[in-house]
C-alpha positions in Angstrom: -70.3 176.8 31.3 -69.5 176.3 27.6 -69.5 179.5 25.6 -72.0 180.1 22.8 -69.2 180.1 20.3 -68.3 176.5 21.1 -71.7 175.2 20.0 -72.5 177.7 17.2 -72.8 176.1 13.7 -70.1 177.1 11.2 -71.5 178.6 8.0 -69.8 179.2 4.7 -67.9 182.4 4.5 -67.4 182.8 8.2 -64.3 181.9 10.2 -64.9 179.1 12.7 -63.7 179.4 16.3 -60.4 177.6 15.6 -59.5 180.2 13.0 -60.6 183.1 15.2 -58.5 181.7 18.1 -55.5 181.4 15.9 -55.9 184.9 14.6 -56.3 186.3 18.1 -53.3 184.5 19.4 -51.1 185.7 16.5 -51.7 189.3 17.5 -50.5 188.6 21.0 -47.3 186.7 20.4 -44.8 187.5 23.2 -41.3 188.4 22.0 -38.5 190.6 23.2 -39.5 190.3 26.8 -37.3 189.1 29.7 -38.1 185.8 31.2 -38.8 185.6 35.0 -35.7 186.3 37.1 -36.5 183.5 39.6 -35.0 181.2 40.4 -31.7 183.0 41.1 -29.1 183.2 43.8 -29.5 186.4 45.9 -26.1 185.9 47.5 -24.2 185.9 44.2 -22.5 189.2 45.0 -18.8 189.5 45.1 -18.8 192.6 47.3 -21.0 190.9 49.8 -19.0 187.6 50.0 -15.7 189.4 50.2 -17.0 191.7 53.0 -18.4 188.6 54.9 -14.9 187.1 55.1 -13.2 190.4 55.7 -15.4 191.3 58.7 -14.8 187.9 60.4 -17.8 185.8 59.3 -16.4 183.7 56.5 -17.6 180.6 58.4 -21.1 181.6 57.5 -20.6 181.5 53.7 -22.2 178.2 53.1 -25.3 179.1 55.0 -25.4 182.5 53.3 -25.3 180.8 49.9 -28.1 178.4 50.8 -30.1 181.4 52.0 -29.5 183.2 48.8 -30.9 180.3 46.8 -33.9 180.2 49.0 -34.5 183.9 48.8 -34.3 183.9 45.0 -36.6 180.9 44.6 -39.9 181.3 42.8 -41.8 180.2 45.9 -40.3 182.7 48.3 -40.5 185.5 45.8 -44.2 184.6 45.5 -44.6 184.7 49.3 -43.2 188.3 49.2 -45.6 189.3 46.5 -48.6 187.8 48.3 -47.7 189.2 51.7 -48.0 192.7 50.2 -51.0 192.1 48.0 -53.0 190.7 50.9 -52.4 193.2 53.6 -52.8 192.6 57.3 -56.3 193.3 58.7 -57.2 194.6 62.1 -59.7 192.7 64.3 -60.5 194.8 67.3 -63.4 192.5 68.6 -64.4 188.9 68.2 -67.9 187.9 67.0 -69.2 188.1 70.5 -68.0 191.6 71.2 -65.0 190.8 73.2 -62.0 193.1 72.7 -59.2 191.1 71.1 -57.0 193.6 69.3 -55.4 191.2 66.9 -54.0 191.6 63.4 -54.5 188.8 60.8 -51.8 188.2 58.2 -51.7 186.2 54.9 -50.1 182.8 55.3 -47.2 184.1 53.2 -46.2 186.5 55.9 -45.9 183.7 58.4 -43.8 181.7 55.9 -41.4 184.6 55.5 -41.3 185.2 59.3 -40.7 181.5 60.0 -37.8 181.3 57.6 -36.2 184.6 58.8 -36.3 183.6 62.5 -35.0 180.1 61.7 -32.1 181.6 59.7 -31.0 183.7 62.7 -32.2 187.1 61.4 -33.9 188.1 64.6 -32.3 187.9 68.1 -30.2 184.7 67.5 -26.7 186.5 67.3 -26.9 187.5 70.9 -26.8 183.8 71.9 -24.0 183.0 69.4 -20.5 183.2 70.8 -18.8 182.9 67.5 -16.9 186.1 66.5 -18.7 187.5 63.5 -22.2 186.3 64.4 -23.6 189.8 64.1 -21.9 190.2 60.7 -23.4 186.9 59.5 -26.8 188.2 60.5 -26.3 191.4 58.6 -25.1 189.6 55.5 -28.1 187.3 55.8 -30.3 190.4 55.9 -28.6 191.7 52.7 -29.6 188.5 51.0 -33.0 187.9 52.6 -33.8 191.5 51.8 -34.4 190.4 48.2 -37.8 189.1 49.4 -40.1 191.4 51.4 -39.0 194.3 53.5 -42.1 194.5 55.8 -41.4 191.4 57.8 -37.8 192.7 58.4 -39.4 195.1 60.9 -40.3 192.7 63.7 -37.0 190.7 63.2 -35.0 193.9 63.5 -36.9 195.1 66.6 -36.4 191.7 68.2 -32.7 191.9 67.5 -32.4 195.4 68.9 -34.5 194.7 72.0 -32.0 192.3 73.5 -29.2 194.7 74.5 -31.7 197.2 75.8 -33.4 194.5 78.0 -30.1 193.7 79.5 -30.3 196.9 81.4 -32.7 195.0 83.7 -31.0 191.6 84.3 -33.9 189.9 86.0 -36.1 190.6 83.0 -33.4 189.6 80.5 -33.0 186.3 82.3 -36.6 185.5 81.6 -37.1 186.9 78.1 -33.7 186.8 76.4 -33.6 183.0 75.8 -36.9 183.3 74.0 -36.0 186.4 72.1 -32.8 184.8 70.8 -34.7 181.6 69.8 -34.8 180.4 66.2 -38.4 179.3 66.6 -41.3 181.5 65.2 -44.4 180.8 67.1 -47.2 183.3 66.2 -50.3 183.9 68.3 -50.8 185.7 71.6 -50.1 183.4 74.5 -48.3 183.6 77.9 -44.7 184.4 76.9 -43.2 181.8 79.1 -45.3 179.1 77.4 -43.9 179.8 74.0 -40.7 178.5 72.3 -39.8 181.9 70.8 -40.8 185.5 71.2 -40.8 188.6 69.0 -40.3 192.2 70.4 -41.7 195.5 69.2 -41.2 199.1 70.2 -43.6 201.9 71.2 -41.6 205.1 71.2 -43.1 207.9 69.3 -46.3 209.9 69.9 -48.2 212.2 67.7 -47.2 215.4 69.3 -43.5 214.9 69.0 -42.4 212.0 66.7 -38.7 211.6 67.1 -38.7 214.2 69.9 -39.6 211.5 72.4 -38.9 213.7 75.4 -42.3 215.4 74.6 -44.1 212.0 75.2 -47.1 212.3 77.5 -47.8 208.6 78.1 -47.8 208.4 81.9 -46.3 205.5 84.0 -47.7 205.1 87.5 -45.8 202.9 90.0 -47.8 200.1 91.7 -47.2 198.6 95.1 -45.1 195.9 93.4 -41.5 197.1 92.9 -40.6 197.7 89.3 -44.2 197.3 88.1 -46.1 200.3 86.7 -49.3 201.0 84.8 -49.3 203.0 81.7 -51.9 205.4 80.2 -51.4 207.1 76.9 -51.4 206.7 73.1 -48.6 205.8 70.7 -48.3 207.0 67.2 -46.2 204.4 65.2 -46.0 201.0 66.8 -45.2 198.4 64.1 -45.8 194.7 64.3 -48.4 194.9 67.0 -48.7 191.1 67.1 -45.3 190.9 68.7 -45.2 189.3 72.2 -43.5 192.1 74.1 -42.8 195.8 73.5 -40.3 198.3 74.8 -42.2 201.5 75.5 -41.1 205.0 76.6 -43.3 206.7 79.1 -43.1 209.5 81.7 -42.5 208.0 85.2 -42.2 210.2 88.3 -38.5 210.3 87.8 -38.7 211.3 84.1 -38.8 209.6 80.7 -38.3 205.8 81.3 -38.2 202.6 79.4 -40.7 199.8 80.1 -41.4 196.2 79.0 -45.0 195.7 78.0 -46.2 192.1 77.3 -49.3 191.6 75.2 -50.2 188.7 77.5 -49.5 188.9 81.2 -47.9 186.0 83.2 -51.2 184.8 84.5 -52.5 184.4 80.9 -54.8 187.4 80.7 -54.6 190.0 77.9 -52.8 193.2 78.8 -54.6 196.4 77.7 -53.2 197.1 74.3 -56.1 198.7 72.3 -55.2 199.0 68.6 -57.0 202.0 67.4 -56.1 201.7 63.7 -53.5 200.4 61.3 -51.6 203.0 59.3 -52.3 203.3 55.6 -48.7 203.6 54.5 -46.9 204.5 51.2 -45.1 201.2 51.2 -44.1 198.5 53.7 -47.7 197.3 53.2 -47.1 193.7 54.5 -46.1 195.1 57.9 -48.9 196.3 60.2 -48.0 199.6 61.8 -50.5 200.6 64.5 -51.6 203.2 67.0 -52.1 201.4 70.4 -53.7 202.9 73.4 -52.6 202.1 76.9 -55.1 202.4 79.8 -54.0 200.6 83.0 -51.5 198.6 80.9 -49.1 196.7 83.1 -45.4 197.4 82.4 -42.0 196.5 84.0 -39.3 199.1 84.3 -36.2 198.6 82.2 -33.2 200.5 83.5 -33.4 203.4 86.0 -36.3 205.9 86.1 -35.5 208.9 84.0 -32.9 207.2 81.9 -35.2 205.9 79.1 -33.3 207.4 76.2 -29.9 206.1 77.6 -31.5 202.7 78.0 -32.6 202.4 74.4 -29.5 204.0 72.8 -28.0 200.6 72.1 -31.3 199.5 70.5 -31.1 202.6 68.2 -27.6 201.6 67.1 -28.9 198.2 66.1 -32.0 199.4 64.2 -30.1 202.1 62.4 -27.7 199.5 61.1 -30.6 197.5 59.9 -31.9 200.6 58.0 -28.6 200.8 56.2 -28.7 197.1 55.6 -32.2 197.1 54.1 -31.4 200.1 51.9 -28.3 198.3 50.6 -30.4 195.2 50.0 -33.0 197.1 48.0 -30.3 198.6 45.9 -28.8 195.2 45.1 -32.2 193.7 44.5 -33.3 196.3 42.0 -29.8 196.4 40.3 -30.2 192.6 39.8 -33.7 193.1 38.3 -32.4 195.8 36.0 -29.4 193.7 34.9 -31.6 190.8 34.2 -34.0 192.9 32.1 -31.3 194.4 29.9 -29.7 191.0 29.1 -32.9 190.0 27.3 -34.5 193.2 26.0 -33.6 194.6 22.6 -34.1 198.2 21.4 -32.9 200.1 18.4 -31.2 197.1 16.9 -29.2 195.8 19.9 -29.6 194.3 23.3 -30.0 197.0 26.0 -27.0 195.4 27.8 -24.9 196.4 24.8 -26.1 200.0 24.5 -23.2 202.3 25.8 -25.5 204.6 27.7 -27.4 201.8 29.4 -24.1 200.3 30.4 -23.1 203.6 31.9 -26.3 203.7 34.0 -25.8 200.2 35.2 -22.2 200.7 36.1 -23.0 203.8 38.0 -25.7 202.0 39.9 -23.2 199.1 40.5 -20.8 201.6 42.1 -23.4 202.9 44.4 -24.6 199.4 45.4 -21.1 198.1 46.2 -20.3 201.2 48.2 -23.5 200.7 50.3 -22.9 197.0 50.8 -19.3 197.4 51.8 -20.1 200.1 54.3 -23.0 198.1 55.7 -20.6 195.1 56.4 -18.0 197.4 57.9 -20.6 198.8 60.3 -21.7 195.3 61.1 -18.1 194.3 61.8 -17.7 197.3 64.2 -20.9 196.3 65.9 -19.8 192.7 66.4 -16.5 193.7 67.9 -18.0 196.5 70.0 -20.7 194.3 71.7 -18.1 191.7 72.5 -16.1 194.3 74.5 -12.4 195.3 74.5 -12.6 197.3 71.3 -12.9 200.9 72.5 -12.0 202.4 69.1 -14.5 200.2 67.3 -17.2 201.3 69.7 -16.4 204.9 69.0 -16.3 204.3 65.3 -19.6 202.4 65.4 -21.2 205.3 67.2 -20.5 207.9 64.6 -20.2 205.8 61.4 -23.6 204.1 61.9 -25.3 207.5 62.1 -23.3 208.7 59.1 -24.2 205.6 57.1 -27.9 205.7 58.2 -28.1 209.3 56.9 -26.4 208.8 53.6 -27.2 205.2 52.4 -30.9 205.5 53.1 -31.0 208.9 51.3 -29.5 207.2 48.2 -32.1 204.5 48.1 -35.1 206.3 46.5 -33.0 207.8 43.7 -31.3 204.5 43.1 -34.5 202.5 43.0 -36.1 205.0 40.6 -33.2 204.7 38.2 -33.2 200.9 38.4 -37.0 200.9 37.7 -36.4 203.2 34.7 -34.1 200.6 33.2 -37.2 198.4 32.8 -39.1 201.2 31.2 -42.9 200.8 31.3 -42.5 197.2 32.3 -41.0 198.4 35.6 -43.9 200.8 36.2 -46.5 198.0 36.5 -47.1 196.2 39.8 -46.5 192.8 38.3 -42.8 193.6 37.9 -42.3 194.1 41.7 -40.4 197.3 41.1 -43.1 199.7 42.3 -43.2 197.9 45.6 -39.4 198.4 46.0 -39.7 202.0 45.0 -42.4 202.7 47.6 -40.3 200.9 50.2 -37.2 202.9 49.7 -38.2 206.2 51.4 -39.1 204.4 54.6 -35.5 203.6 55.6 -34.5 207.3 55.8 -37.5 208.0 58.0 -37.5 205.0 60.4 -35.2 205.5 63.4 -34.9 209.2 62.8 -35.2 211.2 59.6 -32.2 212.7 57.8 -32.1 215.8 60.0 -32.2 213.7 63.2 -29.3 211.6 62.1 -27.2 214.5 60.7 -27.7 216.4 64.0 -26.8 213.2 65.9 -23.5 213.1 64.2 -22.8 216.7 65.3 -23.8 215.7 68.8 -21.4 212.8 68.8 -18.6 215.0 67.6 -19.3 217.6 70.3 -19.9 215.4 73.2 -17.7 212.3 72.4 -14.4 213.5 70.9 -13.2 210.0 70.5 -15.7 209.4 67.7 -13.9 211.9 65.4 -10.6 210.3 66.3 -12.0 206.8 65.4 -13.4 208.0 62.1 -10.2 209.6 61.0 -8.2 206.6 62.2 -10.3 204.5 59.8 -9.8 207.0 57.0 -6.1 207.1 57.6 -5.9 203.4 56.6 -6.4 204.5 53.0 -4.1 207.6 53.1 -1.9 208.0 50.1 -3.8 205.5 47.9 -5.8 208.2 46.0 -5.1 211.9 45.9 -8.8 212.8 45.5 -9.6 210.9 48.6 -6.8 212.5 50.6 -8.0 215.9 49.5 -11.6 215.1 50.4 -10.6 213.9 53.9 -8.7 217.1 54.4 -11.8 219.1 53.5 -13.8 217.1 56.0 -11.2 217.8 58.7 -11.3 221.5 57.9 -15.1 221.5 58.0 -15.3 220.2 61.5 -14.2 223.5 62.9 -17.1 225.3 61.2 -19.7 222.6 61.8 -23.1 224.0 62.5 -26.7 222.7 62.6 -27.6 224.4 59.4 -24.7 222.8 57.6 -25.0 219.3 59.2 -26.2 217.6 56.1 -23.4 218.9 54.0 -20.8 217.7 56.5 -22.3 214.3 57.0 -22.6 213.7 53.3 -18.9 214.4 52.9 -18.1 212.1 55.8 -20.2 209.3 54.2 -18.5 209.7 50.8 -15.0 209.7 52.1 -15.8 206.7 54.3 -17.2 204.7 51.4 -14.3 205.8 49.1 -11.7 204.7 51.7 -13.3 201.3 52.0 -13.4 200.8 48.2 -9.8 202.1 47.8 -8.7 199.5 50.3 -10.9 196.5 49.3 -12.4 196.9 45.8 -10.8 196.5 42.4 -9.0 199.6 41.1 -11.7 200.1 38.4 -14.4 200.4 41.1 -12.4 202.6 43.5 -11.1 204.9 40.7 -14.6 205.5 39.2 -16.1 206.1 42.7 -13.4 208.6 43.7 -13.5 210.4 40.3 -17.2 210.9 40.5 -18.2 211.1 44.1 -15.1 213.0 45.3 -13.5 214.4 42.1 -16.6 216.0 40.6 -16.3 214.3 37.3 -20.0 213.4 37.4 -23.4 214.7 36.5 -26.5 215.1 38.6 -28.0 211.7 37.9 -26.9 208.1 37.6 -25.4 207.2 34.2 -23.0 210.1 34.0 -19.7 208.3 34.6 -16.8 209.8 32.6 -15.4 208.2 29.5 -12.4 207.1 31.5 -14.4 204.7 33.7 -13.8 201.0 33.1 -17.4 200.1 32.6 -16.7 196.5 31.6 -14.8 195.7 34.7 -17.3 197.4 37.0 -20.2 195.5 35.3 -18.5 192.1 35.3 -17.9 192.4 39.0 -21.5 193.4 39.9 -23.4 191.5 37.2 -21.2 188.7 35.8 -21.8 188.3 32.1 -22.4 191.9 31.4 -18.7 192.9 31.4 
């Protein structure tokens, strides 16, 4: 409908609509604002590319760069935004009253999932015999993590489910080829009729959370060997539209692991009543649910009473993904901050030229590179460990993954908040995307065990698996003599092992993480990066917030490496 103004007669002494429009426009001229970041290359990260080659997956660089261009495209960034703006919706019943327990997603979610699975970010590495396949997947996650974190949950669980399922070879023979597929095929159908499957997990319950031994979901054997029925209620089961789930339940022989398909082999729906979806702080694109089991058919995975042991390899995988996603969020928000300061002027100069802003960005760049480098080292250890014949790498992976999970995920929220602040008020509004990243950051330190759980797990590994400490210090010894501050910090960690206690677990694990990151940077990063990291994180020449690097830090070199053009 035309407005009244468009047809109103113009009289003398009054501005017509053209003049009014011009005046209104003039008061809203846009200047001194950054243009959109997209399109950009999310793989344009020297620390990432160097680590990819160093850890044995240099063959994947071309694919990684292609993925980086895709992740940074305007279309895919829009998919990420839409998947979070239009959240999944629970449909418990159809229009006729039949129980269906389905979750509907925005098409953007499916676009993201289809791309992630096709790029091998789910279970594909387990079917790839090339050395470094698991490193390539982790590097892909660091790049694809520039999009949306929520859909990384089902891809991560699918990846982690494969080694656990191998505890029951006859089940693995049926499901593994589909879990390692690069085909995303949504919708609940008989698993064997689909070209690709996704796996979820149902571990925690409301009375215990991470203390899964308090689970009360009961598993009752049937007349068919290996087949049980479950009855109980799970507290946090993400991605309920996955095809199969690994579930912990109390069997007659104790806590055990079970495979629960949403659709049974005969095509009927298994009982999987979704009571509600969680109203979460972040991770909004991903549906996290509370399913109820009542006569739910399940297949035993591994021996009765060995449920925790069966899923331990799965935990190693998902913890690595928590480190990976935290590092990806750091890099994404650093790139956003760097882009903003290149274009925004304040107090007579570009923000990128302001000394204090440069200090903040350089400090964030150090943290980001340390997180990325550690992530890829953990991925390299995982790749070599799962291929066998690398006992020391297996032991290193065991302790270093828990250490990394504790520390890197802890750094994420503070890092993301500082990067958001670089954008000022622009970063505080939803359109910038930064609030979504900020809300996402705390999840990674909660998922797969909170900080306390991981810190205590490190103590458990040190006490029960002495080879883990030897493997950690063997890794640290590779940098011995390169930096006196690092040598002194490693000595303090060794001294602290004798006095390790549950109350002091966080302090010890923090020190372990810092010396591990520092040792990797001393060996592999430019001297400006390694020196600044050791001076601040180990030498104490640092404040209590980002942006407090000492005057001796080579900010130009650090910035040029992380954000070319800012050096």
